[in-house]
ROMI-796705 format. One line per field, with one value per residue (C-alpha): residue number from 1; residue in three letters; x, y, z. Coordinates in steps of 0.001 Angstrom, whole numbers. Layout:
<nodes>
i = [NUM:...]
aa = [ALA:...]
u = [X:...]
v = [Y:...]
w = [Z:...]
</nodes>
This chain:
<nodes>
i = [1:2:3:4:5:6:7:8:9:10:11:12:13:14:15:16:17:18:19:20:21:22:23:24:25:26:27:28:29:30:31:32:33:34:35:36:37:38:39:40:41:42:43:44:45:46:47:48:49:50:51:52:53:54:55:56:57:58:59:60:61:62:63:64:65:66:67:68:69:70:71:72:73:74:75:76:77:78:79:80:81:82:83:84:85:86:87:88:89:90:91:92:93:94:95:96:97:98:99:100:101:102:103]
aa = [MET:ILE:ASP:ILE:LEU:ALA:GLY:ALA:ARG:GLU:GLY:LEU:GLN:ASP:LEU:TYR:LEU:PHE:ALA:ARG:TYR:PHE:SER:GLY:LEU:ARG:LEU:ARG:SER:TYR:GLN:ILE:GLU:ALA:ALA:LYS:VAL:ILE:VAL:ASP:SER:VAL:ILE:HIS:GLU:LYS:GLY:LYS:THR:PHE:VAL:VAL:ILE:PHE:PRO:ARG:GLN:SER:GLY:LYS:ASN:GLU:LEU:GLN:ALA:GLN:ILE:GLU:THR:TYR:LEU:LEU:THR:ILE:TYR:GLN:LYS:LEU:ASP:ALA:GLU:PHE:VAL:LYS:VAL:SER:PRO:PRO:GLY:ASN:ARG:LYS:ARG:SER:MET:PRO:CYS:GLY:GLY:TRP:SER:GLY:SER]
u = [59402:57733:60426:63153:61472:60885:64523:65687:63530:64782:68373:68214:67280:70383:74014:74396:71376:72483:75861:74211:71504:73430:77024:76498:78798:78235:79917:81555:80254:83164:82631:78923:79644:81937:79625:76554:78318:79694:76425:74480:76833:76325:72556:72027:74572:76717:79865:82131:85529:86400:89594:88962:91811:91527:94312:95678:93406:90331:88175:88944:88781:85760:83936:84960:83658:80335:79807:80595:78347:75510:75705:76021:72974:70716:71811:71909:68953:70154:72483:75070:78729:81089:84813:86872:90489:92732:96352:98973:100415:102492:105480:107448:110368:111846:115397:118006:118242:114527:113673:111324:111907:109429:108086]
v = [-77207:-74123:-71877:-73949:-73722:-69982:-69518:-71581:-69582:-66330:-67566:-68285:-64667:-63073:-64203:-62753:-64706:-67778:-67790:-67196:-69880:-72585:-72069:-70315:-67466:-63774:-62036:-58717:-55503:-55206:-58834:-58216:-55130:-57088:-60101:-58080:-56604:-59983:-61871:-59093:-59313:-63075:-63065:-60239:-61709:-58566:-60577:-58450:-59534:-58880:-58697:-58715:-57394:-57530:-57482:-60775:-62786:-60754:-63524:-63534:-67314:-67460:-64965:-66771:-70068:-68509:-66847:-70074:-72169:-69661:-69487:-73266:-73680:-71223:-72403:-76138:-76970:-74922:-75923:-73372:-73152:-70622:-70064:-69128:-68151:-67874:-66989:-69121:-67881:-64742:-65296:-62394:-63289:-61071:-60054:-59459:-55779:-55337:-55127:-57437:-59823:-61905:-62931]
w = [22751:21276:22829:21172:17763:18149:19129:16156:13735:15212:15141:11436:10731:12220:12570:16083:17308:15342:17114:20464:20126:18304:19487:22787:21657:22061:19174:19951:18386:15935:14861:14314:12222:9874:9785:8797:5777:4669:5116:3374:389:129:614:-1878:-4335:-4415:-5111:-2941:-1653:1973:3953:7691:9796:13564:16162:17439:19718:18786:17339:13592:13305:15588:13381:10202:11569:12615:9218:7373:9614:9318:5516:5136:7369:5561:2097:2836:574:-2402:-5194:-4141:-3289:-1835:-1965:1052:665:3691:3150:4842:8122:8330:6056:7414:9637:12274:11484:14214:13281:13833:10124:8256:5435:3514:168]
</nodes>
């Protein structure tokens, strides 16, 4: 029981450990790098805006879910809120000539 509590305490101190202990995920180094900057901005109230661009199938949604879950967990007792904006899917359509069109 003590090991579980120690792991939980440790997991709440760091997003990588949080994901590993509570979700069983091992975030990749490039995910950790982005996550640290985002979480630091939130915790220290820097108010920055981030755009995370990774190649397809590289864990963007996975990272987003872990950051959100981590922040909701550590701020659950505070009167706080956060705003997440995700644009709709890629609006560009492939044209027969190989060009791109979109709004």
